[in-house]
N, C-alpha and C positions, 0 to 999 in steps of 0.2 A: 519611550521605546528603547530597547537595547540596541537596535540598529535601524537604519533607514531602508525601507523596502523600495527597490528600484524596479524590478520586474521579475516575473516568473517566465521562463522560456521553455520549459518542458514539464510534463506531468508524468510520473511513473506510478501507475496504480498498483495496489496490492490485490492478490488473488489467494484463495484457499485452494491448495492442491492435495491430491491423493496420488498414490502410486498406481500407474496403469497395471491392470491385472490384480489389484488388491481388492479388499473387501468393499470399499466404498466407491460407488459410481456417481452419486449425486449428493448435493448439499443436504437434501431431505434425509437421505440415509444416514449421513453423519449426525445431523441434529437429532433425529429420532433415537439413534443408538446412544448418543451422549446423554440424552435425557433419561433414558431407561437404565443406563449404566454410567452414572456420574464418575468422572475422572478416569474411566477406562481407556478412552482414546488418548494416545500420546501425540502431542503436537510439538514438532521441532521448532526451535527458534535460534536466533544467532546471539542470544544473551539476554538475561533478565533486564527488563526495562528498555530494551531496544525497540526499534520501530515495529518489527514483526511480532514481538511479544505483546506490545500495546494493541496492535490490530487484532490479535487473537482474543484479548480481553474484550475488545469492542464487539467481536463476533459472539462471545459468550453472553455479554450484556444484552445484545439484541435478540438472540435466539433462545436463551435459557439453557443452552448446552453448557456442560462443564468438562473441560479438558485437563489433562495433566501436562503442563508445559515442560519440555525438556530442553534446557539451554545447551548450546554448543558454542565453540569459540569463533565460528564464522559460517558464512553461507554454504561453503563447500561441504563442511562437516554435517550441517543440518540436511542438506540435499542428499548426501550419501546415506545418512540414516534413514531417510524417507524412502529412497529407492531400494534400500536393503530390507525394508520392512521392520526395522528396529523401532521406528516411529510410524504413526498411521497417517498423519496429515502434516502439512506445513503451510505457513503463510509466507509468500514471497512476492516479489515484483513481477511485472509482466515479462521481464527479461528471461525468466525461467521457462515461460510458455514457448518462447522462440528457441532457446538453447536445448531444452529437454523434451521437445515434441516427441510423442510416442513412448516416453518414459514416465512423465508426470501428467496426470489428468487434472486440468483446471476445472474446479467445481463451481466457482462463482467469482465475480470480479467486483471490487469495492469502488465502483464509480457510479455517477448519476445515470449515465447511459452506456450502452454497450460500446466496447472498444472496436473501432473499425478494423483493426488488425486481428481481433479475436471475435468475429461476429457470432460464433456459435456458443460463446460463453455467456450465460445469463448474469445479470447483476444481482447482488443481494437484494436490492430494492424491489426488483420485479418479482423476486421469489418471496417477498413479504417481510424483509428484514432491513431495518434502517442502519445499514453499514456502508459508510463512505470513508475510504482511507486512501489518500493519495500522497505520494511523496513528490516534493517539488525540486526542480532544478532552478535555482534563482540567483539573481544578482542583487547584492545588498551593499550598503555602505555604513560608515560609522554613524553613531547617533548624532543628531543635530546637523546633518548634511544639508547645506542650503538648497532650497526648493528648485532653483534654476538648474543646479547640477543634477538633482534627482530627475527632473524633467528631461534634461538633455540625454542622460544615459538611458532613460526609459525609451526615448525615441530611437536611440541607437540599437537597443535591444530589439525593438519591434522591426526595425529594418533587417536585422540579422534573421529573426524568426520568419519573416516573410520570404526569405530567399529559398527557392525550390531545392537548391543543393543542400542547405542546412536541414530542411524538412526531410529530405531523402535520407541523409546520414543519421538523423535522429530516429527515424522509423526503423532503419536497419538495426539499431542498437536497442530497439524496444522501448524507446523513450520519446513518445510522440511530441513534436514541437507544439507548443501552445502558449500564446502570449497573453499575459495579464499585466497591465500597467501598474504604477505605484499604488493607486488606491485599491484596485482589485486584488493586487498581490498582498497588500497589508491585511485586507479583510480575510482572504483565504488562509494566510498563515496565522492570523489571529484566531480564526475559528478552529484551526488544527490545534493550537495551544490550549484553547478552552476545552476541546474534546479530551485532550490528554489529561488536563487538570481534573476533569470530572472522573476519569478512570482512576487517577491517583487517589482521589478522595473516596470513591466507591470501594476500592480494593485495599485501602489503607497502605499505599505503597511508599509513603513518605517516611515511615518509621525506620 
């Protein structure tokens, strides 16, 4: 392994957004239009091969939709383009749902189950698409870190995550606290890497 997984302490899910008042009100409308009009929908991202770029590819792979991805130099620029109607949709974290309420319409969330903070937003899975894309806030160490040290810091991490004050602050920032110890953290991050590798191979992104 390139690093020692100690713990995951928060999970930040990805969502597909459209502009409030724009053409698309549901994920079905986006997918249907994109299938009938390949590449017509412009999807903003924060840079080629970035996290939201890869999640957009994951959505394409699962739904059969085809977008034209439009890279920007950062989240603010991608957001501005989507709000202005220059682009039609964007993938972003749940942070946007909190900060841009009433401006961005969340169409679907890429989690296993609905987010308690966004109970009205359906998951891709419940809409029939195998799309799970979560970004992790994690603590890691150098490769070969002795197991007792990994275990110790994993326990410290859990103690912090269990504190109501920490949970409250993370919820305010749109990053729900969630503890996964060394083994589970390693499995989650490993699966994320495998998912990304599959996309790299499918879309020949390594060239």
